[in-house]
N, C-alpha and C positions, 0 to 999 in steps of 0.2 A: 541448438545448436547446445553442445552437451559437452560437462565442467565436471573433472574429480578434485571433492574439498578434501580437504584434511579436519580431522577431527584426532588431539591426538596425536596418535601415530599409525593412529587407523583413514585409509582413504574410503571416500566416501561419495560413489556415484551420484549425480546430479544432472537434471536436462531441465532447461529452461525455455518452456511453452510462450512463444511470443503473443500468439495469438489469443491465450488465456489470460497472458501475465501472472503464471505462476510458474513457483520451481516445483517440480516432481525429484524424489529421493529412492533410492534403492532403500526395499525395507531388508535386504537381508545384510545390509551393510551395516545399518542399525544396528539390526538383533547384533552382528558380530560384534562392534563396539560395545554395546549397553549388556550383555552377558558373558564378552569371553568364551562364547560358544564354538567349539571345532566343527562344530554342522551347523549352524546359521539357516540352511536352506529346510534340512528337519524338524531346528527349533520353530519357523515359521508358519512349516502345514500344520505342526499337532495345536498350534495357537490360533491358526486361521480355523482348522476345527470346530476351538473351543468357543470359541469369539461368534460364528456363525450359530452355534448352540444354542448360545445366551442372547440371538437376534439382533448380533451387532451388525449397524448397517454402516459401518465403516469398511470391512470387509469386502463388502457386498460392491462399494463402490470405487474398491482400489482395481485399478488396471493397470496393463502392461505394455512397455514400451521396452525398444533395444535397447542395449548398451553395453558397451564394452568391456569384457568379460577379461580376466586374470590371461588369457592363453591371446587376448590380442584380436577376437573375433568379436562380432554383434551378436548377443544371446538375446531371446526376452526377457524379461528381468518385473517381478513385482516391484512397483514402484507408487507411492503416496505423495499426496500435495501436504502443505505447513498443519494445516487444521488434522488432515487424517492421521499425520505422523505424530502430534502430540495427543491423539487421543488411543493410538495405538501401545504410546511409551507407556500409560496407564496402567495398562493390560501387563505390562513385561514386570515381572519380583525382580528384580536387580537392587545391589545397591547403587550401581551407576544409574539408575533410572530414576534415583531416589532426587537428585539434586532438580530435575526435571519434573517432580510429579509436586514437590514445594514450592515451586516457581510457579507452577499452573494453580494452586492456588491460592497460593497469594497473589496472583491475578487477579485470580474471583473474586478474591475479598476483598479487595480495591474496587473493581466493579461494582458490587454490592455498594460499597459505599458512596460511589461518585452518583450513581443512581440517588441516592437518599439524599444527596447534597454536592450537587452538579459543581459548586466552586471549587472542590476540592480537585474537578480532573485541571481547573487551570495551575492549581498550584504545581502539580504532580508534572504538568505539561513544560511549566517554567522549569521546574528541578531536572525533570530531563533534558531540555535545550541547554541548557547551561553544561551539564556534563557533557554534552557532544561538541560544547564548545562554540555555540554559537552568541554571538554579541548580544546583551540584555536590548540595546533599540532593535535589533531582527525581531527577537523574541516578544518583546513587547506590540508590533508589527503582525506576527503569525497569530497570535492570540488572540488581537481584535477580527483575525483575520475567518479564527474559527468561531468567533460571536456572528461576524455576518455571513458567513455559510449554515449556520446554523438557522440564522431568522430565514433565508432563500428554502432551507429544508423543510422547516414548518409551515411555511407559506404554501411550496409542493403539495405536502402532505393534507394542507385545508383544501387544497384545490384537488383532489383527487389522485396527483402522481404516484406512483405505485413505485417503490423501493428497490432499487437494484438496477434493473436494465433503464426501466425511462427513467429514475435519475441519472443514470451515465448519459443517455443521448442529449439530454436537456443541456448538461454539464458541457458536454463536447460541442455542441451548440452554442454557449456562450464563450469558450475557451477561443472554438475556433474561429468565433466574430472579433474579437477584443484583439486576439496575437496572431492572426492570418494562419495557426498551426491546430492542429487536433488533438486532444490530449496525448493518443500515441505518438500522432509525430510531433510534438513538445516534449513527450520523455528521451523520444529517439535522439532528437535535438541537443539532450543534456545529459544525451550516453544514461538511459538510467533504465532501471528494468522492476522491481518491485517495489522503488521506493517513489515515495509519496511526492508529489510534482513541485507541489508546493510548499514542502520543505528544503527545495532547491533552487528558489525564486530567489530571485534581489529584491531589496527590500522598495523599488518601482515595480518589477513584473507584481509582487504581493497586491499594491495600493492597485493596480488597473486591474487587476482580478476583483478585490473588492468592489472596485466602485464597477463595475460588471453585474459582479451578482448583488449588491446592493439597487443599483437600478434597477436589476429583473423583480427583484422582491416589489420594490415600488409600483413600478407598472403593473405588476399581476394583483396586487393589493385593490388598486383601482382597477384595472378591466375587469376582475374576477373571473379568470379562465373555465370553462367546463369541460375541452375535451386537451386530451397529449397534442391536437393538431393547434388547440389555441396558444398552451403551452409552451410550445414549439415556436412561436410568431414571435411572443414577447420574452425570449429567453435568447431570438438573434436580436432584438430593438434592444436589449439589455448590451448585450454583447455591443453593435456597432456603437454605439455611445463611447463605452470605454476604446474601443479601437479608435474610432476618430481624436480623440483624446490622446491615444499611441503615437498617432501617425503626425498631430500637431508637434507634440514634444519631440518627437524624433528628425521633423522641418529643422524646426528652432537649434537643438544640438548640434543634428550632425551624426547622431548615433544609435543606433538600434538597441533598442528596449528589449525584446526578446533574444537572453542571453543565451549561450551554447555553455556557458560556465556551471555547474555542478556543486552542492555543497560544499565539498571537499577542497574544490578549487576556488569559491568564493571564502572560504577563509583562511586558505591560504594567502588570497591577495591583502587581506585585512589582517594577521600578521606580520605581515610584511610593512603595511603602513603603519602599524601600532610601533615598528624598528628604527622607522626611521625620524 
């Protein structure tokens, strides 16, 4: 899936990779916007040479994809994902790039603060969710879900589960067991791409997800699994318990709990209720 995004009055070409769940952006388009260069291709070639000499791995890891050019033809173009792009922006000496650099410095400083005082992360999360228009009731539920998730990931680390792929595998097992959908299917159901799935859940979806994760944590503490296979079995057990609760609620209420509505749609419904 490809897309052309607008930045001020400039066009930025981007492609969504469904398998990796990543956006890839045309590097020359970004350079054109940030430098006002009439030959962004030449600028990128020189920048690439300089960064390679400096031993910058970002340039080495960037790859090429076919994107629609100005003449309408599909041409191979150097692209970068969001992380790579932010690193490249730091190497561009331009007034237009300065706001991005300041933002990166601010985010970095805040992360250091949060590592020294974790409570700050909850305060900032509350502030961010309020600015995005979420209700206080939903935010409180969401912050609780973050705490429950942290308990689970801490337990996984104690059991030797590796961050990244193994965390993702176990999360997928839990999610499918309680909701009937894998993480990817669930996000597609809500028409999401890079957005966080939990940020797009209803209160009841969050509660059941918390139940699944909290149950998995408690079973793991009792069973003390030693292998990934044993952790998978426990993840399935935790998810099934929450899944049975979901089915019981659906049977009594006559309504499906796993909603196709995402955050934007849910907030619109909430606003309509307030107006009544």
